[in-house]
C-alpha positions as CSV (number, residue, x, y, z in Angstrom):
1,X,-0.2,-0.1,-0.2
2,X,2.9,2.5,0.8
3,X,4.3,1.5,-2.7
4,X,1.1,2.6,-4.2
5,X,0.8,6.0,-2.5
6,X,4.3,6.6,-3.1
7,X,3.7,6.5,-6.7
8,X,0.5,8.4,-6.8
9,X,2.6,11.2,-5.1
10,X,5.5,11.1,-7.6
11,X,3.0,11.5,-10.5
12,X,1.4,14.5,-8.9
13,X,4.8,16.1,-8.2
14,X,5.5,15.3,-11.9
15,X,2.4,16.8,-13.0
16,X,2.8,20.1,-11.0
17,X,6.1,20.5,-12.4
18,X,5.3,19.9,-16.0
19,X,2.8,22.5,-15.7
20,X,4.8,24.8,-13.7
21,X,7.1,24.5,-16.7
22,X,4.8,24.1,-19.6
23,X,5.3,28.1,-20.7
24,X,8.9,27.9,-21.0
25,X,8.5,24.3,-22.8
26,X,8.9,25.0,-26.7
27,X,6.0,23.4,-28.5
28,X,5.4,22.6,-32.3
29,X,2.7,25.3,-33.4
30,X,0.3,23.6,-35.8
31,X,-2.8,24.2,-37.8
32,X,-6.4,23.3,-36.2
33,X,-6.5,20.6,-38.9
34,X,-3.7,18.7,-36.7
35,X,-6.3,17.8,-34.1
36,X,-5.6,19.9,-31.1
37,X,-7.8,22.5,-29.9
38,X,-4.6,24.2,-28.4
39,X,-2.7,24.5,-31.7
40,X,-0.1,22.2,-30.4
41,X,0.9,18.9,-31.4
42,X,3.0,17.5,-28.7
43,X,3.9,14.0,-30.5
44,X,3.1,11.5,-33.0
45,X,4.3,14.2,-35.5
46,X,4.6,11.7,-38.5
47,X,1.1,10.7,-38.3
48,X,-1.3,12.4,-40.3
49,X,-4.6,11.1,-38.7
50,X,-3.5,10.8,-35.0
51,X,-2.3,13.7,-32.7
52,X,-1.2,13.6,-28.9
53,X,-2.7,16.5,-27.5
54,X,-1.8,17.8,-23.7
55,X,-4.5,19.3,-21.3
56,X,-7.1,18.1,-18.7
57,X,-10.4,17.5,-18.5
58,X,-13.4,17.1,-16.2
59,X,-15.5,13.9,-15.9
60,X,-15.5,11.1,-18.4
61,X,-12.7,11.0,-21.0
62,X,-15.3,11.4,-23.8
63,X,-16.3,14.6,-22.6
64,X,-12.7,15.8,-23.3
65,X,-12.4,19.0,-25.3
66,X,-8.9,18.8,-26.1
67,X,-9.4,17.9,-29.6
68,X,-10.2,20.1,-32.6
69,X,-13.3,20.2,-35.0
70,X,-13.4,17.5,-37.2
71,X,-11.5,15.4,-34.5
72,X,-12.2,13.2,-31.7
73,X,-10.8,11.3,-28.7
74,X,-9.8,8.0,-30.0
75,X,-11.9,5.2,-29.1
76,X,-12.0,1.4,-29.2
77,X,-13.6,2.1,-33.0
78,X,-10.6,3.6,-34.4
79,X,-8.1,0.4,-34.0
80,X,-7.3,0.8,-37.8
81,X,-5.9,4.4,-37.0
82,X,-4.1,3.4,-33.7
83,X,-2.5,0.3,-35.1
84,X,-0.3,2.6,-37.4
85,X,1.5,3.0,-33.8
86,X,4.1,0.5,-33.2
87,X,4.4,-0.7,-29.6
88,X,7.7,0.8,-29.4
89,X,6.9,4.1,-30.5
90,X,3.9,4.2,-28.1
91,X,6.1,3.4,-25.2
92,X,8.9,5.8,-26.1
93,X,6.3,8.9,-26.1
94,X,7.0,11.3,-23.5
95,X,4.2,11.6,-21.3
96,X,1.0,9.7,-20.7
97,X,-2.0,10.5,-23.3
98,X,-5.2,8.6,-22.7
99,X,-7.6,6.8,-24.9
100,X,-11.3,6.4,-24.8
101,X,-11.0,2.3,-24.8
102,X,-10.3,-0.9,-22.3
103,X,-9.1,-4.5,-22.9
104,X,-10.8,-6.8,-20.3
105,X,-11.3,-10.5,-20.9
106,X,-10.8,-10.7,-24.3
107,X,-12.6,-8.1,-25.9
108,X,-11.9,-4.4,-26.8
109,X,-14.9,-1.6,-25.9
110,X,-15.5,1.7,-24.2
111,X,-14.1,2.6,-21.3
112,X,-16.8,2.4,-18.6
113,X,-16.8,2.1,-14.7
114,X,-16.9,-1.8,-14.8
115,X,-13.7,-2.0,-17.3
116,X,-11.6,1.3,-16.3
117,X,-8.1,0.4,-17.2
118,X,-8.2,3.1,-19.8
119,X,-6.1,2.6,-22.5
120,X,-2.8,5.0,-23.6
121,X,0.5,5.5,-24.8
122,X,3.1,7.0,-23.3
123,X,6.4,6.1,-21.4
124,X,5.2,7.6,-18.2
125,X,1.6,5.7,-18.1
126,X,1.6,3.4,-14.9
127,X,1.4,0.7,-16.6
128,X,3.2,-0.8,-19.7
129,X,3.5,-4.4,-20.5
130,X,4.9,-5.3,-23.8
131,X,3.6,-9.1,-23.4
132,X,0.0,-8.8,-22.7
133,X,-2.6,-7.8,-25.6
134,X,-4.7,-4.7,-26.0
135,X,-7.1,-3.6,-28.3
136,X,-4.2,-2.2,-31.0
137,X,-2.6,-5.5,-30.8
138,X,0.4,-7.0,-28.8
139,X,1.7,-4.6,-25.9
140,X,-0.6,-3.0,-23.6
141,X,-0.4,0.4,-21.9
142,X,-2.7,1.5,-19.3
143,X,-3.4,5.3,-18.2
144,X,-5.6,4.1,-14.9
145,X,-6.8,1.3,-13.3
146,X,-8.5,-0.1,-10.2
147,X,-10.3,3.0,-9.3
148,X,-12.3,0.9,-6.1
149,X,-8.6,0.4,-4.8
150,X,-7.5,4.0,-5.3
151,X,-10.3,5.7,-5.0
152,X,-10.5,8.1,-8.3
153,X,-13.3,8.3,-10.7
154,X,-13.0,5.7,-13.4
155,X,-12.2,7.0,-17.2
156,X,-11.2,10.4,-15.9
157,X,-8.0,12.8,-15.5
158,X,-5.5,11.9,-13.1
159,X,-2.6,13.9,-12.1
160,X,0.1,11.7,-14.3
161,X,-1.9,12.0,-17.7
162,X,-0.5,14.6,-20.0
163,X,-3.4,14.5,-21.9
164,X,-5.3,12.7,-24.9
165,X,-5.0,10.8,-28.0
166,X,-7.1,12.3,-30.9
167,X,-8.0,10.8,-34.2
168,X,-9.3,12.4,-37.1
169,X,-13.1,12.2,-38.0
170,X,-13.7,9.7,-40.7
171,X,-16.2,11.1,-43.7
172,X,-17.2,8.8,-46.5
173,X,-16.4,9.6,-49.6
174,X,-12.8,8.9,-51.6
175,X,-10.1,11.3,-52.9
176,X,-10.1,12.1,-56.6
177,X,-8.6,10.2,-59.6
178,X,-7.5,11.4,-62.6
179,X,-8.5,9.4,-65.4
180,X,-7.7,11.5,-68.3
181,X,-4.5,13.7,-68.4
182,X,-3.6,16.3,-71.4
183,X,-1.8,15.0,-74.3
184,X,2.0,14.5,-73.4
185,X,3.3,17.0,-76.1
186,X,2.1,19.0,-78.5
187,X,3.6,21.6,-81.1
188,X,1.3,24.4,-82.2
189,X,2.0,27.1,-84.9
190,X,1.7,30.6,-83.7
191,X,-1.8,32.0,-83.5
192,X,-3.2,28.6,-83.5
193,X,-5.6,27.7,-80.5
194,X,-4.4,25.3,-77.7
195,X,-7.1,22.9,-76.3
196,X,-6.2,20.6,-73.2
197,X,-8.4,18.3,-71.6
198,X,-8.9,16.6,-68.0
199,X,-10.9,14.2,-66.5
200,X,-11.2,13.1,-62.7
201,X,-13.5,11.2,-60.4
202,X,-13.9,11.5,-56.9
203,X,-16.5,11.6,-53.8
204,X,-17.6,14.8,-53.5
205,X,-16.6,15.8,-57.1
206,X,-13.1,17.4,-57.0
207,X,-12.7,20.8,-58.2
208,X,-10.4,20.7,-61.3
209,X,-7.2,23.7,-61.5
210,X,-5.0,24.2,-64.3
211,X,-1.4,24.7,-64.1
212,X,1.5,26.5,-66.1
213,X,5.0,25.6,-65.0
214,X,3.6,25.0,-61.4
215,X,1.8,27.9,-60.8
216,X,-2.0,28.6,-61.3
217,X,-3.2,29.6,-64.7
218,X,-3.5,33.4,-65.0
219,X,-3.1,33.9,-68.9
220,X,-5.3,36.6,-70.1
221,X,-7.8,34.9,-72.8
222,X,-7.5,31.5,-71.2
223,X,-11.0,30.2,-70.3
224,X,-11.7,26.7,-68.3
225,X,-15.0,25.0,-69.6
226,X,-16.2,22.7,-66.7
227,X,-19.0,19.8,-66.9
228,X,-20.2,17.4,-64.4
229,X,-21.8,13.9,-65.4
230,X,-22.1,10.4,-63.9
231,X,-19.9,11.5,-60.7
232,X,-17.0,12.6,-63.4
233,X,-16.0,16.1,-63.7
234,X,-14.6,17.1,-67.2
235,X,-12.3,20.5,-67.9
236,X,-11.4,21.8,-71.3
237,X,-8.9,24.6,-71.0
238,X,-8.5,26.8,-74.1
239,X,-5.7,29.0,-75.1
240,X,-6.7,30.9,-78.0
241,X,-4.1,32.8,-80.4
242,X,-1.0,31.1,-79.1
243,X,2.4,33.0,-78.7
244,X,5.6,32.3,-77.9
245,X,4.9,32.9,-74.3
246,X,2.0,30.1,-74.4
247,X,4.9,27.5,-74.3
248,X,5.6,25.5,-71.1
249,X,4.5,22.7,-69.0
250,X,0.9,22.4,-68.1
251,X,-1.1,19.7,-66.1
252,X,-4.6,19.6,-64.2
253,X,-5.1,19.3,-60.2
254,X,-8.0,17.8,-58.8
255,X,-8.8,18.5,-55.3
256,X,-11.6,17.6,-52.8
257,X,-11.8,17.2,-48.9
258,X,-10.3,13.9,-49.0
259,X,-7.2,14.6,-50.8
260,X,-5.7,15.6,-54.3
261,X,-4.5,13.9,-57.7
262,X,-2.2,15.6,-60.0
263,X,-2.2,14.7,-64.0
264,X,1.0,14.3,-66.1
265,X,2.4,17.4,-67.8
266,X,2.0,18.5,-71.1
267,X,4.8,19.9,-72.8
268,X,3.3,22.8,-75.4
269,X,5.8,24.3,-77.8
270,X,4.9,26.9,-80.3
271,X,6.4,26.8,-83.7
272,X,7.2,29.6,-86.2
273,X,4.9,30.4,-89.2
274,X,5.6,27.6,-91.6
275,X,7.3,28.6,-94.9
276,X,5.2,28.9,-98.1
277,X,7.0,26.0,-99.8
278,X,5.9,24.4,-103.1
279,X,6.4,20.9,-102.4
280,X,3.9,19.2,-104.5
281,X,3.4,19.4,-108.2
282,X,-0.1,20.9,-107.4
283,X,0.7,23.3,-104.5
284,X,-3.3,24.0,-104.2
285,X,-3.5,20.4,-102.8
286,X,-0.4,20.4,-100.1
287,X,-0.8,20.6,-96.2
288,X,2.6,21.6,-94.9
289,X,3.5,19.8,-91.7
290,X,7.0,21.2,-91.4
291,X,9.8,23.2,-93.6
292,X,10.9,19.6,-94.6
293,X,7.8,17.5,-94.7
294,X,4.6,18.3,-96.9
295,X,1.3,16.2,-97.4
296,X,0.5,16.0,-101.1
297,X,-2.9,15.1,-102.1
298,X,-3.4,12.9,-105.3
299,X,-3.2,9.5,-106.9
300,X,-0.3,7.7,-108.6
301,X,0.5,4.7,-110.7
302,X,3.0,1.9,-109.9
303,X,4.7,1.5,-106.2
304,X,4.7,4.1,-103.9
305,X,8.2,4.9,-104.9
306,X,7.2,6.2,-108.2
307,X,5.1,8.9,-106.8
308,X,7.8,11.0,-106.4
309,X,7.9,11.8,-109.9
310,X,4.2,12.1,-110.0
311,X,3.2,13.8,-106.8
312,X,6.1,15.7,-105.5
313,X,8.3,18.7,-106.6
314,X,11.5,19.4,-107.8
315,X,13.7,18.5,-104.9
316,X,11.4,16.6,-102.8
317,X,10.7,12.9,-102.9
318,X,8.3,10.3,-101.1
319,X,9.3,10.0,-97.4
320,X,10.8,6.8,-96.5
321,X,13.4,4.9,-94.1
322,X,16.1,7.9,-94.9
323,X,13.8,10.3,-93.3
324,X,13.2,8.8,-90.1
325,X,14.5,11.6,-88.4
326,X,11.7,14.1,-89.7
327,X,9.1,11.4,-88.8
328,X,10.3,11.2,-85.4
329,X,9.8,14.7,-84.5
330,X,6.1,14.4,-85.5
331,X,4.0,14.0,-82.3
332,X,0.9,11.4,-82.0
333,X,-1.6,14.4,-81.7
334,X,-0.2,15.8,-85.3
335,X,-0.1,12.3,-87.0
336,X,-3.5,11.9,-86.0
337,X,-4.9,15.2,-86.7
338,X,-4.7,14.9,-90.5
339,X,-7.8,14.6,-92.0
340,X,-7.5,11.4,-94.6
341,X,-4.7,9.1,-95.3
342,X,-1.6,9.9,-96.5
343,X,1.3,7.3,-97.4
344,X,4.8,6.9,-97.4
345,X,7.4,4.3,-98.5
346,X,7.7,2.3,-95.1
347,X,5.7,-0.7,-94.0
348,X,5.2,-2.4,-90.7
349,X,4.1,-6.3,-89.9
350,X,4.1,-8.7,-87.0
351,X,7.9,-9.4,-87.9
352,X,9.2,-5.6,-89.0
353,X,8.3,-2.6,-86.9
354,X,9.7,-0.4,-89.6
355,X,10.9,-1.6,-93.2
356,X,10.9,-0.6,-96.8
357,X,7.4,-1.2,-98.8
358,X,7.6,-3.7,-100.9
359,X,5.4,-6.4,-102.4
360,X,8.3,-8.9,-101.7
361,X,7.9,-8.8,-98.1
362,X,4.9,-10.6,-97.7
363,X,2.3,-9.8,-95.0
364,X,3.7,-5.9,-94.8
365,X,1.5,-3.3,-94.3
366,X,2.1,0.2,-96.1
367,X,2.6,3.0,-93.6
368,X,0.5,6.2,-93.5
369,X,-0.5,9.6,-91.7
370,X,-3.5,10.6,-90.9
371,X,-7.0,9.7,-88.8
372,X,-8.6,8.2,-91.4
373,X,-6.2,5.5,-92.1
374,X,-7.3,1.9,-92.0
375,X,-5.4,0.8,-89.0
376,X,-4.6,3.5,-85.9
377,X,-3.0,2.3,-82.6
378,X,-1.2,4.5,-80.3
379,X,0.4,1.6,-78.2
380,X,2.2,0.0,-81.1
381,X,5.6,0.8,-82.6
382,X,6.5,1.7,-86.0
383,X,8.5,4.2,-87.9
384,X,7.1,6.9,-86.1
385,X,8.1,8.4,-82.7
386,X,4.9,7.0,-81.1
387,X,2.3,4.6,-82.3
388,X,1.5,2.7,-85.7
389,X,-0.6,3.9,-88.1
390,X,-1.1,1.4,-91.3
391,X,-2.8,2.6,-94.7
392,X,-4.6,-1.1,-94.9
393,X,-6.5,-2.3,-91.9
394,X,-6.0,-5.6,-90.1
395,X,-7.5,-8.3,-91.7
396,X,-10.0,-10.5,-89.6
397,X,-9.1,-13.8,-90.9
398,X,-5.0,-14.2,-90.5
399,X,-5.0,-16.8,-93.7
400,X,-6.4,-13.9,-95.9
401,X,-4.3,-13.4,-99.0
402,X,-6.1,-9.9,-99.9
403,X,-4.0,-7.0,-101.3
404,X,-3.6,-5.3,-97.8
405,X,-1.2,-8.4,-97.2
406,X,0.2,-10.8,-100.0
407,X,-0.9,-8.9,-103.3
408,X,1.3,-6.8,-105.3
409,X,-0.8,-3.7,-104.8
410,X,-0.2,-3.9,-101.1
411,X,2.1,-0.6,-102.0
412,X,0.3,0.9,-104.5
413,X,-2.4,3.6,-104.4
414,X,-6.1,2.6,-103.3
415,X,-9.1,4.5,-104.3
416,X,-11.2,5.3,-101.3
417,X,-8.7,4.5,-98.9
418,X,-5.4,6.3,-99.7
419,X,-5.6,10.3,-100.0
420,X,-2.1,11.0,-101.3
421,X,1.5,10.6,-100.3
422,X,3.7,12.6,-97.9
423,X,6.8,14.4,-99.4
424,X,10.1,15.2,-97.7
425,X,12.8,17.9,-98.6
426,X,15.7,16.1,-100.3
427,X,19.2,16.4,-98.2
428,X,21.8,18.1,-100.5
429,X,25.0,16.2,-100.5
430,X,28.4,17.8,-100.7
431,X,29.5,17.6,-104.8
432,X,33.1,19.6,-104.6
433,X,35.7,17.9,-106.5
434,X,38.2,15.9,-105.0
435,X,41.4,17.5,-104.4
436,X,44.7,16.1,-106.1
437,X,47.3,15.4,-103.6
438,X,50.9,15.9,-104.1
439,X,53.7,13.3,-104.0
440,X,56.1,14.3,-101.3
441,X,59.2,13.0,-103.8
442,X,59.6,12.9,-107.5
443,X,58.1,9.8,-109.4
444,X,61.1,7.5,-111.0
445,X,60.8,6.8,-114.7
446,X,57.8,4.7,-116.2
447,X,55.5,6.1,-112.8
448,X,53.4,8.9,-112.0
449,X,51.8,10.7,-109.0
450,X,48.1,9.6,-108.5
451,X,45.3,11.3,-106.7
452,X,46.2,9.8,-103.4
453,X,49.6,11.2,-103.4
454,X,51.4,8.1,-104.1
455,X,53.6,7.0,-106.9
456,X,52.1,4.5,-109.3
457,X,53.4,2.6,-112.4
458,X,52.5,3.3,-115.9
459,X,50.4,1.5,-117.8
460,X,52.2,-1.9,-119.1
461,X,54.8,-1.4,-116.2
462,X,54.8,-3.3,-112.7
463,X,56.5,-2.3,-109.6
464,X,59.5,-4.4,-109.0
465,X,61.0,-3.0,-105.7
466,X,61.3,0.6,-106.0
467,X,61.4,0.4,-110.0
468,X,58.9,0.0,-112.3
469,X,59.6,-2.7,-115.2
470,X,57.9,-3.6,-118.2
471,X,55.8,-6.2,-118.1
472,X,57.1,-9.7,-120.0
473,X,53.9,-9.9,-121.7
474,X,54.4,-6.3,-123.6
475,X,54.0,-6.3,-127.6
476,X,56.9,-6.6,-129.6
477,X,58.9,-3.5,-129.6
478,X,57.8,-2.9,-125.9
479,X,61.5,-2.9,-124.7
480,X,62.4,-0.1,-127.4
481,X,59.3,1.8,-126.3
482,X,60.2,1.1,-122.5
483,X,63.6,3.0,-123.1
484,X,62.7,5.8,-125.4
485,X,62.1,8.3,-122.6
486,X,64.8,6.7,-120.6
487,X,68.4,8.8,-120.6
488,X,70.9,7.0,-118.4
489,X,74.2,9.1,-117.3
490,X,77.9,8.2,-116.9
491,X,77.8,5.0,-119.1
492,X,74.6,3.6,-117.9
493,X,72.4,1.3,-120.3
494,X,69.0,1.0,-120.3
495,X,67.2,-2.4,-120.0
496,X,63.4,-2.8,-120.0
497,X,63.0,0.7,-119.3
498,X,65.6,1.0,-116.5
499,X,69.0,2.2,-116.1
500,X,71.8,-0.3,-115.4
501,X,74.7,1.9,-113.9
502,X,78.4,0.9,-113.7
503,X,79.9,0.0,-110.2
504,X,81.6,3.8,-109.3
505,X,77.6,5.2,-110.1
506,X,74.0,4.9,-108.6
507,X,70.4,6.4,-108.8
508,X,67.8,6.3,-110.9
509,X,69.7,7.6,-114.0
510,X,73.4,6.6,-112.6
511,X,73.8,10.4,-111.8
512,X,74.9,9.6,-108.3
513,X,78.8,8.8,-107.9
514,X,79.5,6.2,-105.3
515,X,82.0,6.8,-102.7
516,X,85.3,4.7,-103.4
517,X,86.5,2.9,-100.0
518,X,89.4,4.2,-98.3
519,X,92.6,2.2,-98.3
520,X,95.2,2.4,-95.5
521,X,98.9,2.9,-96.4
522,X,101.2,0.1,-95.1
């Protein structure tokens, strides 16, 4: 009994010291949304829906007013939130914070006079047992017990109790989810309008806000059109008359009281006005995509490679594999915004993602650009930067040998299906004359200096060592012709086009005298 009284006395002294020094202790000031009515969150800082709030109360713990609006003293019904606190963390919290719950006879219920071993967290609670079971799993911490023995009111404040544990009220509903994000990238000419779409769900319906470079959009002339239908909210952002300042990263944000969701970013680039080029034989039937790519309307005869002379102007050709750097610059929005179906000299199949269009390769499908082509799929790969567009549509019967797969007409114009071709600007290659190099040393008889700067034998001669000798199978009189231009000096004689020098001379024409060996006198 004396030990129990000593514990109560020490707890009372600790509570008084805590109250007297409370003004000098630095507390973390938090907004009311953090759960505590006094604006302080004493512990459990890493938890969003649970707060340890200091203070005292009168009567039963459920009458405590320490929690802020939208929060309540945690009870046995909040086991999901409280179970996020580990026993190690609960037993190392400074102080003792009560919970309106009690664990007795294998069941968890609200703290009552019959079950007044009030649950709590904190290192300073009178009962901490890691091996016992509690409402929140393994490990038990009680803030009070045995009211009949110690003569205090059940489930009430005691001197050693620092405060209560507050839980956020659970409101029915769900956080927003963005189901449709704006396009990943878009290249728009100056003066053209930009349209971005965003779609989100949530309960209650969220509000959608648009951002440019992470700042809310305040652009002059921009307007947002919102509509709600079947628990879905749609938002369409329109930016009329785009200018170079329109360039940037755009995204939408959906938000309600349960949370928020952010879409993927859309990279908007603004291109300068396209030049007035004549890429097609008929300039009135062309649509300019870029300075190096134009869609030319019309029909052609024969394979698609022949359309260069029939539809493309001089200096242009039907786009093909050599123009992949130009094709890869097109965005998916651009390739599908073109009305009609314009073919180019490439093909795809189940075995080749990008190959030349040829009837010799069975099963290939001529590639195209335009939303009216036979097969348009954003998730497949092809010669384009993203997606796959085939002029011919996929066949329902894999054994069909119709013109879209195995016919010689697979790379030809098809009435009612093909609108025209894509013409690309031809790249200019350097046609400068090759410079002739000079030989570092003069070439010998019967030889000449080549373009590479190397001495080579004349026609009818072959290299033997460092000299050029006449070939043995040369015509009659070849020896005389070989020595016709050779002039040997110092008694040398010409044989087969080369000088044979006396012992005292050397060189190509025997022009160099040899040094005589020095003989010592006896």
